[in-house]
N, C-alpha and C positions, 0 to 999 in steps of 0.2 A: 633460831629458826631460819630456814632457807628463805622464807618470804620476806624477811627483814634485811637480807643481803642486797647489795647493789645488783642491778640487772645482769651485768656481765658475769658476776659470780653465780647468780641463779641459773644462767644459761650453761655455765660450766658444770654445775651440779646436775642439771637436766641431761646434758650430754654424757656425763659419767654414768648416770643411772641407765640410760638407754644402751650404752656400750656393754653393759653386763648381760644383755639379752642376745645370746648368740644367734638365735633364729632371726631376730629383727635385723641384726647386723648383716647376716647372710642374705636376707631379702634385699636390703638396701644395696649391698655390694653387687649382687647380680642384676638388679633392676637399673641401676644408674647407667651402665653402658648401652642399654637398650634405647635410651632417649625417647621413651614413650611420651606422646603428647598428652597433656592433661592428667598424667599419672600422679597419684598421691597416696600417702599412707594414712589409714584411718586413725582417728584419735583413740579408739578403744585400746589398741595394742600399746600406744604410747602411754596413755594414762595408767593402764594396768601394770606396765613395766615399772613405772615410777612408784605406784602404790605398793607393788610387791617389794621393791627395794627398800622403801621406807618401813614396811612392816616385817622385814626379815624373811620373806618368802623367796623361793626361786624366781628369778626375773621373768621367766615365761609361764609361771603358774596361772592357770585359769584363763588364758588368752584363747579366744575362740575365733577371732576375726583375722 
């Protein structure tokens, strides 16, 4: 189980799951150079991407935010 791994390995697994969502990666790639103050990504798309990866669905399945 991922939750039993050391934190650095958990973070690697988290980043790997997020990197599978091309829409998410595209948003982050385009947003970073804008240097918007106080800008952040909501937890819904992060959680859903990980859940989709764990359950074998497409990484962007069911994400509405």
